[in-house]
C-alpha positions, -999 to +999 in steps of 0.1 A: +000+000+000+013+035-009+012+061+019-002+094+006-004+129+019-023+133+052-050+159+047-057+168+083-089+187+093-084+223+105-109+244+124-103+277+107-099+286+071-092+316+048-108+320+014-085+322-016-094+326-053-077+315-085-087+309-121-110+280-112-128+298-083-125+300-046-114+274-020-110+272+017-073+271+027-064+261+062-055+292+080-024+278+097-006+269+064+017+292+044+008+278+010-023+289-009-051+278-032-030+266-062-008+245-039-039+231-023-053+220-057-020+203-065-021+184-032-056+172-040-047+163-076-013+146-073-015+118-047+012+098-064+047+091-050+040+103-015+073+122-017+068+159-011+092+187-022+104+190+014+119+155+011+148+172-007+160+202+013+186+212-013+158+216-039+137+237-016+167+259-007+176+262-043+141+274-052+143+300-024+176+313-038+161+316-073+132+336-059+155+358-038+177+365-069+147+374-090+134+398-064+167+416-060+172+419-097+137+433-103+142+457-074+175+469-087+159+475-121+132+495-105+103+471-111+097+458-076+091+481-046+119+480-020+095+470+008+082+440-012+117+430-022+129+431+014+099+410+025+106+384-002+143+384+005+138+378+043+113+350+035+137+333+012+166+336+037+144+320+064+136+291+041+173+287+032+180+286+069+157+256+072+124+272+083+091+264+066+103+234+047+072+215+059+051+239+038+066+226+005+040+199+002+034+192-034+042+157-047+074+155-066+055+139-095+030+163-109+014+174-142+020+210-154+058+209-160+064+220-124+039+248-122+026+234-089+061+235-074+067+270-086+033+282-071+040+263-039+072+284-036+055+316-046+026+312-022+048+302+008+072+331+002+044+356-002+027+345+030+059+345+050+066+380+036+031+392+044+035+383+081+068+402+082+049+432+067+023+428+095-004+415+072-024+383+074-017+353+053-037+355+021-038+394+019-022+393-015-030+428-023+001+438-003+024+410-016+011+389-045+025+354-053+022+359-090+026+397-096+054+401-070+071+369-061+069+355-096+077+388-114+098+384-146+095+346-143+079+315-156+079+280-142+098+271-173+129+290-163+127+290-125+120+253-121+148+239-142+172+265-127+162+254-091+167+217-101+202+224-114+212+244-084+197+219-060+215+191-077+248+210-074+243+212-036+234+175-034+263+166-057+288+180-032+276+155-006+278+127-032+314+135-040+323+136-004+307+102+002+325+087-028+359+102-017+355+088+018+345+053+006+375+053-018+398+062+011+383+034+032+392+008+005+427+022+003+432+017+040+421-019+037+443-024+006+473-014+027+462-035+056+458-066+034+488-060+011+509-089+025+481-116+022+486-139-007+455-154-022+441-168-054+427-146-081+397-159-100+382-154-134+348-168-144+345-180-108+375-204-114+410-203-100+432-181-120+466-168-108+479-155-074+475-120-062+473-103-028+441-094-010+455-059-009+456-058-047+420-068-048+409-040-024+432-015-042+413-023-074+380-015-056+394+019-046+408+026-081+377+019-100+357+042-077+384+069-077+381+070-115+346+084-112+354+112-088+369+137-114+343+127-140+314+133-117+329+166-106+335+177-142+300+168-153+285+188-125+307+218-131+302+219-168+265+210-170+246+220-139+259+256-137+245+267-170+208+279-165+180+293-185+169+317-158+155+349-174+143+330-205+107+329-190+082+308-209+102+294-239+136+311-236+128+344-254+127+364-222+092+377-228+079+400-200+113+409-187+135+440-188+163+436-214+188+440-186+172+414-163+185+381-177+222+387-171+216+405-138+194+378-123+219+350-130+247+372-115+225+376-084+219+339-082+256+331-083+262+356-055+234+342-033+242+305-039+280+307-039+279+286-070+294+296-104+261+299-122+261+312-157+236+318-185+230+290-210+244+297-245+209+293-261+180+299-237+154+284-261+174+252-264+181+252-226+144+254-218+135+221-234+168+202-237+172+176-209+204+161-222+225+173-193+204+153-169+207+122-191+245+126-190+246+131-152+222+103-146+243+080-168+273+089-146+254+081-114+244+048-130+280+040-139+291+046-103+262+025-090+270-004-113+306-004-101+295-003-065+271-032-070+298-053-086+321-046-056+293-056-033+288-088-053+325-096-048+323-088-010+295-113-007+314-140-026+347-134-007+329-136+026+306-166+017+305-196+039+317-195+066+324-232+063+313-240+027+322-209+008+353-189-001+355-173+034+386-152+026+373-121+044+349-115+073+322-088+070+311-071+102+281-090+117+252-065+116+222-085+126+209-121+129+203-135+095+175-160+098+143-167+117+148-204+112+185-211+109+203-204+142+237-187+140+233-175+104+246-140+096+239-125+062+259-098+043+230-074+047+249-042+040+262-052+005+228-067-003+212-034+005+237-015-017+229-039-046+193-030-043+200+008-043+221+003-074+192-014-091+169+015-082+194+040-096+196+020-128+158+021-130+158+058-123+182+063-152+157+045-175+129+068-163+151+099-167+160+088-202+124+082-213+112+115-197+140+135-214+130+120-248+093+128-242+095+166-245+077+183-274+085+215-291+096+243-267+091+225-234+096+192-217+066+187-194+082+156-178+107+176-158+090+167-125+099+131-130+134+140-141+138+161-110+124+134-087+146+107-100+178+128-102+175+139-066+165+103-056+195+088-073+220+112-058+205+109-023+203+071-024+239+067-038+253+090-012+235+072+016+245+038+002+282+047+001+282+061+036+264+030+049+288+006+031+318+025+045+307+029+080+289-005+086+309-028+064+343-018+048+358-002+078+352-034+098+363-060+073+389-085+085+409-111+065+414-148+071+450-147+061+459-183+067+429-195+048+438-173+018+473-187+018+461-223+020+436-219-008+463-204-030+488-231-023+463-258-029+449-243-061+453-258-095+458-223-108+492-223-092+504-242-122+502-210-143+531-196-124+552-227-133+542-226-170+572-205-182+596-230-164+582-264-171+563-257-204+527-257-213+524-294-220+539-304-186+517-277-169+486-291-186+494-326-176+502-317-140+470-297-137+449-326-151+466-351-128+461-328-098+424-326-105+420-363-110+439-374-079+432-345-056+469-340-050+487-307-049+504-291-079+536-285-060+537-321-047+534-335-083+561-312-097+585-322-070+576-359-075+585-357-112+616-337-105+605-310-130+621-283-109+645-284-080+637-270-046+657-238-050+641-228-083+606-238-071+611-217-039+621-187-060+592-190-083+567-193-054+580-162-036+549-140-033+565-110-049+574-131-080+538-143-084+519-110-082+538-088-106+560-090-137+595-103-132+626-085-145+643-118-153+635-155-151+654-179-129+676-204-147+662-239-148 
């Protein structure tokens, strides 16, 4: 069952009017009639705008920037500008987030979100001007808070800015997780084990090399994610209004409002090269989502490996021990499951699904607008939030506490048929194949059979089997 918005009963109301008529709006709320209609219409995901504070804060910054630009150009009275500015600053400080109640998924290309912001900011401003909520003749959501704007430029701008804020947390989580794997790589660097390909014994390596590879593959994504955000999310269509032409704005407004937004947000915001294209083109989100998917896929693969390496404990690989987080079965006593990597796998699957949804929504635009932006916004914020949380959880509750079964790793390596690969350059492929086959058939060890047939003397064999000679290229071969 899906949990939807709780429409609680209030004792007092104010009457507000819009295009469709009048409605009773609970007197204690800061949103207005258009937001109320959206609440009634869109009972879908159960995820309100307030679920993503970075998005709410970004919208408040956009509204503050527009008010200050309009005031500086002489179009908005200073008293109204100050009221809007203070209201936005209170929202940015964390107040009134519970008033952003519209479902993330909505029709209207984000109009309900824009009006939710306009109405909340207007009513906060009205109270600071010593007026009652709903007395819009003193500060109007449309005429004043939404001056020189359209949903079609404020909404995508707020999405981009909000994603920039969320992206910073994502990069921090990825950096910390990578560092955690590096610590484990150093800790396990001396532990010889068997590498595996296609789930079969391959050639020796160290457990440290395995964990270093985990760190390296994740570290590769850090500069790419940082670059994608810096290059794509900072370019906005703010000031383009309805379709990018800037209708209903002062010719000086567009450049000024973006400059104000950069100052308020502390982010290097700039104008998109072509505001018409930027109003409908969702390609930047497709690219960023694809990068998030790439990282999620890598993370899921690593978690698959962690589950395999810790499998057992008696009948599996059991080369590492994951921290025990909770009992694993209601019927099997003593069972402990790899619940943290399992949870990360599921988050990765959701991010992959989000990427499909973002791709389809981005393709679904027509002419000068993409009305599917609400879904794009929802899934973008969801992916970043989930990926950040998953990486923090994996690091804190799993990676930092992993221990190695060093003796078991060594025993598996020494008893592996794959060890014959290290002997191949010295005894030849034919002998190596024959020894491997005999070892499989008899259950005897490779080294035992090599010694028995006097294929190598003890000194040469000892040199070949030195760990440093089996886990990296050799400068020269020993003489046989």
